[in-house]
N, CA, C and O atoms as a GROMACS GRO file, in nm:
protein
  348
    1MET      N    1  10.146  10.690  10.163
    1MET     CA    2  10.266  10.788  10.069
    1MET      C    3  10.391  10.717  10.108
    1MET      O    4  10.488  10.773  10.057
    2SER      N    5  10.421  10.616  10.180
    2SER     CA    6  10.549  10.588  10.224
    2SER      C    7  10.561  10.434  10.160
    2SER      O    8  10.659  10.361  10.162
    3LEU      N    9  10.430  10.409  10.104
    3LEU     CA   10  10.428  10.286  10.018
    3LEU      C   11  10.503  10.329   9.921
    3LEU      O   12  10.600  10.253   9.910
    4VAL      N   13  10.506  10.425   9.838
    4VAL     CA   14  10.525  10.462   9.760
    4VAL      C   15  10.704  10.512   9.753
    4VAL      O   16  10.764  10.482   9.650
    5LEU      N   17  10.770  10.578   9.854
    5LEU     CA   18  10.870  10.570   9.893
    5LEU      C   19  10.966  10.422   9.882
    5LEU      O   20  11.066  10.392   9.817
    6ARG      N   21  10.868  10.341   9.995
    6ARG     CA   22  10.940  10.195   9.956
    6ARG      C   23  10.954  10.136   9.821
    6ARG      O   24  11.053  10.064   9.812
    7VAL      N   25  10.856  10.151   9.674
    7VAL     CA   26  10.822  10.122   9.586
    7VAL      C   27  10.958  10.167   9.513
    7VAL      O   28  11.017  10.088   9.440
    8VAL      N   29  11.012  10.316   9.538
    8VAL     CA   30  11.111  10.403   9.491
    8VAL      C   31  11.246  10.336   9.508
    8VAL      O   32  11.336  10.325   9.424
    9LEU      N   33  11.242  10.288   9.654
    9LEU     CA   34  11.381  10.283   9.723
    9LEU      C   35  11.394  10.120   9.657
    9LEU      O   36  11.512  10.090   9.635
   10VAL      N   37  11.330  10.051   9.635
   10VAL     CA   38  11.355   9.903   9.578
   10VAL      C   39  11.396   9.910   9.476
   10VAL      O   40  11.499   9.848   9.449
   11ARG      N   41  11.314  10.008   9.361
   11ARG     CA   42  11.344  10.001   9.229
   11ARG      C   43  11.499  10.086   9.202
   11ARG      O   44  11.544  10.078   9.088
   12TYR      N   45  11.543  10.131   9.260
   12TYR     CA   46  11.691  10.232   9.293
   12TYR      C   47  11.784  10.131   9.311
   12TYR      O   48  11.870  10.102   9.228
   13SER      N   49  11.763  10.056   9.456
   13SER     CA   50  11.821   9.964   9.485
   13SER      C   51  11.884   9.838   9.377
   13SER      O   52  12.002   9.804   9.364
   14LYS      N   53  11.762   9.786   9.305
   14LYS     CA   54  11.765   9.698   9.263
   14LYS      C   55  11.846   9.750   9.074
   14LYS      O   56  11.916   9.673   9.008
   15SER      N   57  11.807   9.896   9.033
   15SER     CA   58  11.894   9.954   8.936
   15SER      C   59  12.045   9.939   8.971
   15SER      O   60  12.128   9.898   8.890
   16GLN      N   61  12.079   9.983   9.124
   16GLN     CA   62  12.225   9.985   9.127
   16GLN      C   63  12.272   9.860   9.131
   16GLN      O   64  12.367   9.832   9.058
   17ARG      N   65  12.209   9.751   9.226
   17ARG     CA   66  12.247   9.619   9.170
   17ARG      C   67  12.308   9.524   9.041
   17ARG      O   68  12.395   9.436   9.041
   18THR      N   69  12.219   9.585   8.925
   18THR     CA   70  12.207   9.526   8.802
   18THR      C   71  12.335   9.600   8.718
   18THR      O   72  12.407   9.549   8.631
   19LEU      N   73  12.339   9.750   8.779
   19LEU     CA   74  12.431   9.841   8.742
   19LEU      C   75  12.627   9.734   8.793
   19LEU      O   76  12.727   9.704   8.727
   20LEU      N   77  12.599   9.722   8.888
   20LEU     CA   78  12.719   9.661   8.958
   20LEU      C   79  12.747   9.532   8.909
   20LEU      O   80  12.860   9.483   8.911
   21PHE      N   81  12.684   9.497   8.882
   21PHE     CA   82  12.667   9.344   8.822
   21PHE      C   83  12.723   9.337   8.677
   21PHE      O   84  12.775   9.233   8.637
   22LYS      N   85  12.713   9.442   8.602
   22LYS     CA   86  12.729   9.453   8.438
   22LYS      C   87  12.907   9.556   8.452
   22LYS      O   88  12.990   9.560   8.361
   23ARG      N   89  12.917   9.603   8.546
   23ARG     CA   90  13.056   9.684   8.583
   23ARG      C   91  13.095   9.562   8.594
   23ARG      O   92  13.134   9.526   8.483
   24ALA      N   93  13.109   9.444   8.702
   24ALA     CA   94  13.182   9.357   8.761
   24ALA      C   95  13.231   9.265   8.649
   24ALA      O   96  13.328   9.191   8.663
   25ALA      N   97  13.151   9.273   8.527
   25ALA     CA   98  13.160   9.179   8.430
   25ALA      C   99  13.299   9.215   8.328
   25ALA      O  100  13.360   9.139   8.252
   26LEU      N  101  13.320   9.350   8.357
   26LEU     CA  102  13.423   9.390   8.264
   26LEU      C  103  13.556   9.400   8.397
   26LEU      O  104  13.566   9.430   8.516
   27PRO      N  105  13.626   9.361   8.300
   27PRO     CA  106  13.758   9.350   8.427
   27PRO      C  107  13.835   9.457   8.442
   27PRO      O  108  13.891   9.479   8.550
   28ASP      N  109  13.846   9.539   8.335
   28ASP     CA  110  13.934   9.650   8.340
   28ASP      C  111  13.808   9.753   8.433
   28ASP      O  112  13.857   9.817   8.525
   29ASP      N  113  13.718   9.762   8.422
   29ASP     CA  114  13.656   9.838   8.509
   29ASP      C  115  13.646   9.844   8.670
   29ASP      O  116  13.661   9.928   8.758
   30SER      N  117  13.606   9.687   8.660
   30SER     CA  118  13.604   9.613   8.803
   30SER      C  119  13.716   9.686   8.887
   30SER      O  120  13.690   9.763   8.979
   31LYS      N  121  13.856   9.648   8.841
   31LYS     CA  122  13.958   9.716   8.904
   31LYS      C  123  13.986   9.876   8.939
   31LYS      O  124  14.043   9.909   9.043
   32VAL      N  125  13.953   9.945   8.869
   32VAL     CA  126  13.884  10.083   8.888
   32VAL      C  127  13.791  10.098   9.006
   32VAL      O  128  13.789  10.180   9.098
   33ASP      N  129  13.706   9.984   8.976
   33ASP     CA  130  13.577  10.036   9.091
   33ASP      C  131  13.656  10.016   9.228
   33ASP      O  132  13.672  10.101   9.316
   34CYS      N  133  13.705   9.868   9.225
   34CYS     CA  134  13.758   9.826   9.316
   34CYS      C  135  13.852   9.896   9.432
   34CYS      O  136  13.840   9.908   9.554
   35LYS      N  137  13.970   9.942   9.316
   35LYS     CA  138  14.023  10.091   9.399
   35LYS      C  139  13.914  10.172   9.436
   35LYS      O  140  13.894  10.145   9.555
   36LEU      N  141  13.825  10.265   9.396
   36LEU     CA  142  13.783  10.329   9.448
   36LEU      C  143  13.693  10.303   9.584
   36LEU      O  144  13.679  10.373   9.685
   37PHE      N  145  13.634  10.169   9.544
   37PHE     CA  146  13.561  10.137   9.668
   37PHE      C  147  13.672  10.111   9.768
   37PHE      O  148  13.619  10.077   9.874
   38ASP      N  149  13.789  10.113   9.776
   38ASP     CA  150  13.882  10.058   9.864
   38ASP      C  151  13.871  10.191   9.933
   38ASP      O  152  13.825  10.202  10.047
   39GLU      N  153  13.929  10.324   9.834
   39GLU     CA  154  13.945  10.420   9.901
   39GLU      C  155  13.831  10.474   9.994
   39GLU      O  156  13.845  10.488  10.116
   40HIS      N  157  13.742  10.496   9.940
   40HIS     CA  158  13.614  10.536   9.980
   40HIS      C  159  13.536  10.438  10.091
   40HIS      O  160  13.427  10.478  10.132
   41HIS      N  161  13.576  10.338  10.130
   41HIS     CA  162  13.496  10.252  10.190
   41HIS      C  163  13.450  10.345  10.322
   41HIS      O  164  13.327  10.342  10.334
   42GLU      N  165  13.496  10.400  10.391
   42GLU     CA  166  13.440  10.439  10.481
   42GLU      C  167  13.320  10.558  10.477
   42GLU      O  168  13.219  10.576  10.545
   43ASP      N  169  13.381  10.631  10.363
   43ASP     CA  170  13.263  10.766  10.310
   43ASP      C  171  13.135  10.696  10.302
   43ASP      O  172  13.032  10.732  10.359
   44TYR      N  173  13.154  10.578  10.215
   44TYR     CA  174  13.004  10.502  10.154
   44TYR      C  175  12.953  10.464  10.299
   44TYR      O  176  12.836  10.494  10.320
   45LYS      N  177  13.019  10.407  10.396
   45LYS     CA  178  12.937  10.320  10.477
   45LYS      C  179  12.866  10.460  10.574
   45LYS      O  180  12.756  10.445  10.626
   46ASN      N  181  12.936  10.580  10.586
   46ASN     CA  182  12.892  10.671  10.642
   46ASN      C  183  12.787  10.736  10.558
   46ASN      O  184  12.693  10.785  10.621
   47MET      N  185  12.785  10.747  10.432
   47MET     CA  186  12.681  10.795  10.359
   47MET      C  187  12.580  10.705  10.341
   47MET      O  188  12.478  10.768  10.312
   48LEU      N  189  12.558  10.570  10.344
   48LEU     CA  190  12.464  10.483  10.372
   48LEU      C  191  12.340  10.469  10.485
   48LEU      O  192  12.218  10.449  10.487
   49GLY      N  193  12.485  10.501  10.605
   49GLY     CA  194  12.402  10.575  10.719
   49GLY      C  195  12.290  10.645  10.725
   49GLY      O  196  12.173  10.629  10.759
   50GLU      N  197  12.360  10.731  10.681
   50GLU     CA  198  12.254  10.869  10.690
   50GLU      C  199  12.167  10.892  10.582
   50GLU      O  200  12.098  10.994  10.591
   51ALA      N  201  12.149  10.806  10.460
   51ALA     CA  202  12.044  10.782  10.418
   51ALA      C  203  11.937  10.671  10.437
   51ALA      O  204  11.831  10.673  10.374
   52ARG      N  205  11.977  10.552  10.550
   52ARG     CA  206  11.917  10.494  10.605
   52ARG      C  207  11.841  10.596  10.713
   52ARG      O  208  11.721  10.613  10.691
   53ASN      N  209  11.889  10.653  10.808
   53ASN     CA  210  11.877  10.749  10.857
   53ASN      C  211  11.751  10.864  10.823
   53ASN      O  212  11.645  10.902  10.872
   54ALA      N  213  11.828  10.889  10.714
   54ALA     CA  214  11.737  10.983  10.662
   54ALA      C  215  11.544  10.923  10.603
   54ALA      O  216  11.448  11.000  10.606
   55LEU      N  217  11.538  10.775  10.556
   55LEU     CA  218  11.482  10.692  10.536
   55LEU      C  219  11.373  10.733  10.630
   55LEU      O  220  11.268  10.794  10.611
   56VAL      N  221  11.447  10.665  10.774
   56VAL     CA  222  11.330  10.640  10.879
   56VAL      C  223  11.264  10.778  10.931
   56VAL      O  224  11.164  10.779  11.002
   57ILE      N  225  11.337  10.902  10.883
   57ILE     CA  226  11.266  11.006  10.911
   57ILE      C  227  11.160  11.026  10.862
   57ILE      O  228  11.045  11.040  10.903
   58MET      N  229  11.222  11.028  10.750
   58MET     CA  230  11.090  11.045  10.602
   58MET      C  231  10.977  10.965  10.622
   58MET      O  232  10.863  11.007  10.598
   59ILE      N  233  11.002  10.840  10.669
   59ILE     CA  234  10.859  10.733  10.668
   59ILE      C  235  10.789  10.808  10.827
   59ILE      O  236  10.670  10.839  10.828
   60ASP      N  237  10.859  10.826  10.927
   60ASP     CA  238  10.839  10.884  10.994
   60ASP      C  239  10.725  11.040  10.983
   60ASP      O  240  10.608  11.051  11.020
   61TYR      N  241  10.794  11.117  10.932
   61TYR     CA  242  10.712  11.231  10.875
   61TYR      C  243  10.601  11.250  10.822
   61TYR      O  244  10.517  11.337  10.847
   62VAL      N  245  10.603  11.105  10.692
   62VAL     CA  246  10.497  11.112  10.624
   62VAL      C  247  10.311  11.055  10.730
   62VAL      O  248  10.190  11.079  10.726
   63VAL      N  249  10.422  10.963  10.815
   63VAL     CA  250  10.313  10.907  10.968
   63VAL      C  251  10.229  11.059  11.006
   63VAL      O  252  10.111  11.089  10.990
   64ARG      N  253  10.314  11.115  11.046
   64ARG     CA  254  10.237  11.223  11.105
   64ARG      C  255  10.165  11.323  11.021
   64ARG      O  256  10.054  11.359  11.058
   65LEU      N  257  10.224  11.377  10.899
   65LEU     CA  258  10.146  11.471  10.836
   65LEU      C  259  10.008  11.380  10.779
   65LEU      O  260   9.903  11.430  10.740
   66GLU      N  261  10.033  11.259  10.784
   66GLU     CA  262   9.877  11.166  10.745
   66GLU      C  263   9.786  11.189  10.877
   66GLU      O  264   9.667  11.217  10.867
   67ALA      N  265   9.858  11.172  11.012
   67ALA     CA  266   9.773  11.183  11.124
   67ALA      C  267   9.694  11.319  11.134
   67ALA      O  268   9.572  11.331  11.144
   68ASN      N  269   9.793  11.421  11.127
   68ASN     CA  270   9.740  11.563  11.151
   68ASN      C  271   9.662  11.576  11.000
   68ASN      O  272   9.561  11.630  11.043
   69ARG      N  273   9.644  11.568  10.892
   69ARG     CA  274   9.607  11.506  10.804
   69ARG      C  275   9.427  11.478  10.831
   69ARG      O  276   9.333  11.537  10.779
   70GLU      N  277   9.427  11.406  10.895
   70GLU     CA  278   9.281  11.355  10.966
   70GLU      C  279   9.231  11.398  11.098
   70GLU      O  280   9.111  11.406  11.126
   71VAL      N  281   9.310  11.420  11.160
   71VAL     CA  282   9.304  11.536  11.316
   71VAL      C  283   9.244  11.669  11.231
   71VAL      O  284   9.121  11.664  11.234
   72ILE      N  285   9.295  11.789  11.154
   72ILE     CA  286   9.239  11.878  11.038
   72ILE      C  287   9.128  11.897  11.006
   72ILE      O  288   9.063  12.001  11.007
   73ALA      N  289   9.082  11.720  10.953
   73ALA     CA  290   8.966  11.689  10.885
   73ALA      C  291   8.880  11.704  10.946
   73ALA      O  292   8.784  11.771  10.908
   74GLY      N  293   8.892  11.623  11.102
   74GLY     CA  294   8.795  11.621  11.173
   74GLY      C  295   8.762  11.760  11.221
   74GLY      O  296   8.648  11.808  11.223
   75LYS      N  297   8.865  11.814  11.255
   75LYS     CA  298   8.780  11.966  11.280
   75LYS      C  299   8.742  12.046  11.178
   75LYS      O  300   8.679  12.151  11.191
   76LEU      N  301   8.783  11.992  11.065
   76LEU     CA  302   8.694  12.128  10.950
   76LEU      C  303   8.556  12.041  11.002
   76LEU      O  304   8.485  12.104  11.081
   77VAL      N  305   8.524  11.940  10.975
   77VAL     CA  306   8.374  11.845  11.040
   77VAL      C  307   8.286  11.928  11.078
   77VAL      O  308   8.174  11.972  11.054
   78GLY      N  309   8.402  11.937  11.165
   78GLY     CA  310   8.308  12.021  11.333
   78GLY      C  311   8.308  12.135  11.317
   78GLY      O  312   8.209  12.201  11.350
   79PHE      N  313   8.381  12.173  11.280
   79PHE     CA  314   8.356  12.358  11.219
   79PHE      C  315   8.223  12.372  11.098
   79PHE      O  316   8.110  12.416  11.123
   80LYS      N  317   8.249  12.344  11.027
   80LYS     CA  318   8.124  12.309  10.954
   80LYS      C  319   7.991  12.303  11.002
   80LYS      O  320   7.886  12.359  10.973
   81GLY      N  321   8.030  12.210  11.089
   81GLY     CA  322   7.849  12.157  11.138
   81GLY      C  323   7.833  12.271  11.233
   81GLY      O  324   7.716  12.298  11.209
   82SER      N  325   7.861  12.337  11.304
   82SER     CA  326   7.865  12.375  11.399
   82SER      C  327   7.818  12.570  11.318
   82SER      O  328   7.735  12.651  11.359
   83ASN      N  329   7.907  12.579  11.206
   83ASN     CA  330   7.855  12.695  11.100
   83ASN      C  331   7.714  12.695  11.025
   83ASN      O  332   7.698  12.747  10.915
   84LYS      N  333   7.605  12.625  11.102
   84LYS     CA  334   7.472  12.614  11.035
   84LYS      C  335   7.406  12.690  11.111
   84LYS      O  336   7.400  12.703  11.233
   85ARG      N  337   7.334  12.764  10.983
   85ARG     CA  338   7.250  12.859  11.045
   85ARG      C  339   7.078  12.786  11.082
   85ARG      O  340   6.998  12.719  11.016
   86ILE      N  341   7.083  12.851  11.248
   86ILE     CA  342   6.971  12.776  11.292
   86ILE      C  343   6.865  12.854  11.266
   86ILE      O  344   6.846  12.972  11.296
   87PRO      N  345   6.767  12.747  11.181
   87PRO     CA  346   6.599  12.834  11.151
   87PRO      C  347   6.547  12.890  11.228
   87PRO      O  348   6.439  12.944  11.202
   0.00000   0.00000   0.00000
């Protein structure tokens, strides 16, 4: 599951990078983008930090879910084994 999240994140970052390069090629749009970036620079830093924290938490959450699934599967096998009829 964490591999899927990593692939999605890589694709998203590549597409965002491509869009930034395309917009940088247009002079009017790049001026507007630079002004907006300067105005919201600190907000962008905070949002990036929050996104990184959420990604770390999500990866840990997925790892814990997978571990819990394995534990529950082991308990289920034990339960099924103890639930057999004795002839």
